[in-house]
N, C-alpha and C positions, 0 to 999 in steps of 0.2 A: 558843615553837612559836605559831604563827599561830591565832587563835580560828577554829574551825570547819574545821578540815583534818580529814580522815578518816584514822586511823592504825590499820590492820588490826593485830588481837593474833595472828593464826595464819595459816597458808597457807591454810586452806579460808574463813575470813573474807575472805581477799584476793581469793580465787578467787569467792566469791560476790557480792562488790561491783564485780568486774571483769567479770562476767556481767551485772549490771545496766547496768553503764555500755554495753556493747554490744549491749543490748537497748533503749535510749531514744536519744533526739538525733534530728537532722535525717537519718540515714542509719543506722539500725537494721540490725544482722547479720541475716540473715533465712535460712532454710533453703530448697530448691528442694525440694518435696514432689512434684512432679508425677511420675507413675509409680512412685509407692509406695502401692501399695493399702491402702486403709483410713484415710487419711488426707485431707485436704483437699488438693485438686489445684489449689496456686497456691504463691505465696513465703509461708510461714508464720514469724511471729515467733516468737523464741526463748520467752519467756514462755508463747505458748499450745502451743507444741511441749512444753513441759516439763509443762504441766498435762495435756496427753495423755497423757504417757508414765506419770504417775504417776495417771491414772486407772484404777482397778482393772477396770472395765468395757470397757476396750479390750483385745482378743486379745492373748496372748502373742506369736502370728505377726506382729500389726501393728508391737508395740513392738519387736522383734525386726528389724522391716525397717527401721524408722525408727534404730535403732542401729547398725544395717549401716553405712547411709548415713554416719553422724556418724563411726563409726570410721575408714571409708576416707577421708574427706575430712580426719580428724586426722591420718591417716598421710600424706598424699598434699599438702594444702595449706596447710601450715606451722602454726606456734603458734596463730595464732587460732582454728583450728578444734579444736586440743588444749585450748584453754581454754575453748570451747563445750562439749566434750565434758565436760569437769571440771563446769562449771557445771550442765550438764542433771544430773549425777549427785550434784550437792552436799545435796539433802535426804537421799540414801541415803548418803553419805560421812560427814554428820553424824550420823546413825543409828549408823553403825558407829563412829564417835568415842565415841560416848555409850556404849556397850556397854563400854566400858573405863574409863569415868571415875572408878569407883571404885576400880580397882586400879592405875592408872596412877602411877608414884611420881615420874616426873620432871616438867619443864616441860610443859604442855599443847599449847604449840607444837609441840613435839618430837613428840608423838603425833600432832598433825594433820598433821606433816610425813612421818611414816611412813605415815600413812592414802593421804596423796595419792602418795608416791612408788609405793606398792603398785598403785595404780590405773594411773598412768601407766606402769608398766612392764608392766602386763599389756595395757595398751591398745596397744601394738606388736606383742603376742603372740597375741592371743584369737583363738580358731578362729572365724570368722564364719559358718561352715557348719554349726554346732551350736546348739540352740535356748540360752535364758536367756543372751544377751549380757550384758545389764546386769547379772544376779545374778553373772554370773564374774567380771566385772570387781570389784562390789564384796566377792566373795570374796577375790580377791587383796590388796585393801585391809585386809581383816580380817587375813589370814595375816602382813601385813607388819607389823602391829601386835604380834601375837602374837611374831613372830620376835624384834622389838626388846625386848619384855618377858621374853622368856625368855633374850637375851643379858645384860641388864642383872641378872636373876636369878644367872645364870650367875658374872658379874662380881662381883657382891655376895657369893656363896657362896666365891669363891677369895679375896677381900680380908679373911675372917675366919680363914683358916689363916696361923697365926703359929707360925713355929718357929725359935728360935734356942738358943744354950747354955744359956739358963736354963729356957726354957719347953719344954713337950712342945707337938707340934702339936695343935691346936685347931680342931676342926671345928663350924660352927654353922648350922643350918637358919634361912634368911631367909625370913620369911613374903614373900609377893607371888604373882602370877600363874604358874602352869603351864600348860601346853598342855593342853586338854581333852583326855579319852579320845575316841580315834575311836569312831564309832557302829558298833561292830560287831556290838554285843552278840549278836544273833541275825541269822542271814543273810537271814531274812525281813525283816527290819527295813532291811536297807543296801538292798535291793532295792526297798521301799516307798519310803524315802526317795529312790532313783533316781528312781522315777515321780513323785515331788513335785516333784523337780528338773527333770524334763523330759529327764532323760539317756537313760531307756526309757520306752516306753509300758505300756499296760495288758497288750496280748496278750503282748509281750517280757516283762516281769514273768511273766506266766502261763506263758510257755515254758520259761523258765531255772527257775523254781521248781518247776513239775512234772517237768521231767526231770533236774534236777540235785539238788534237792533233796529230792524224794518219789520219786524211783528209777524214774518211767515212761518209756516209750519216747519217741522223737523220733515216731514212726509215730503212736502213739496220740493225743499231744497233738495233732499236726498235724491228724488227723482230726476231733478236738473244733473246732480253730480253723479248719477248712474249707480248708486250705491242702495243698498239696503236701507230702510228707516231705522232699524234698531242698530246696525252698525253704524248709522250716523249719528245717532244719539252718543253710543259711546265715544265716538271720535271726537265728538264736541266735548264731552265731558273731560277726556285727557287733555284735549287743546287747551281749554279753560283752567284746568290745575296748573299747565305748564306757564299759562298766560299770568297768573294771579301770582304764581312762585317768582316769575320775572319783573313783577311790576314792585312787588315785596323787596326783591334783593337789589332793585335799583339799576337792572340791567338794560331798560329802556330809556334811561336817564342819557341825553346828547346821542341818541342814535339817528345819523342825518337823514333826511329824506328827500329824494329827487323829486324835481319839478312833476315828473309823471305821477309817482307814486301820492304826492300831495293833491295831484288832480285826480287821483282815483278815490281817496279819501274823500274828497269834497263832494264829487258825483253820490257817492253812497250815503252822502248824509242827510236823508229822509227825515229824521225822526229828530223832535227839538233836545237841543243839547242838555238841558236838564233830565228829560225822561232817558234818555240816552245813558247818560253818566251814571242814573240809578241802576239801569240794565245791568251794565258793566260793574258796578258795585258788588250786585247780586249773585253775580258769577261765581265768587267764593264760597258761598252758600249753598248752591245749586248742586 
């Protein structure tokens, strides 16, 4: 091997290196941000753009607007822009990979490949009309790793079942990662996570919690919110469809709750958990 050659160890390190190469040289790749509100109205270099997307002070709407452009270009303009999209997300993808560093039993390269595969698959299907585009792409990467770990665990369990003429069937539990419990502990916390993830807004949280979980009428809550009852009912239906889709899609898994948000969820819990869960489950049929 020649001295000085760079040999990437995993798909993520290769993607990071490729992103660096696209960002330098005599003709670096840039994104035309003219017309994208909240960002410099010019050609923006990839490193500058990534720093902007990682800045907590940049509003989510601006980050979503930039990611919307990136995803469209990744879908329409070929492999180069898919690589750009991956490079933009590499810091987040590395954080996803690090979450599983202690429980991943196989090769690190395989783990990073699962991360990248989940991200790229979702890149082609993610709904650009909904908020938190980058977050949902990273969620897909995380789910891909968890699915791979689950498959590995299932194969390991199957492999220790031995049965022949002289030995009885023996089963063994193999230590390893298992899928986390879904965050349905109390429906108020589901709603609070949905607000934190940008799936529904504060007013939608109030409308669903008060009418579905506390037994208030749509008319009374609509009056409190200062909107027409018919509009409130339609508003609630749309919010509940978004909520059900987020639950089924796994988008509320591991959404962190601040102490203030947890307190708000507890204060709103005036309905027994079982009946409230039944009400929440019925949303998808309403």
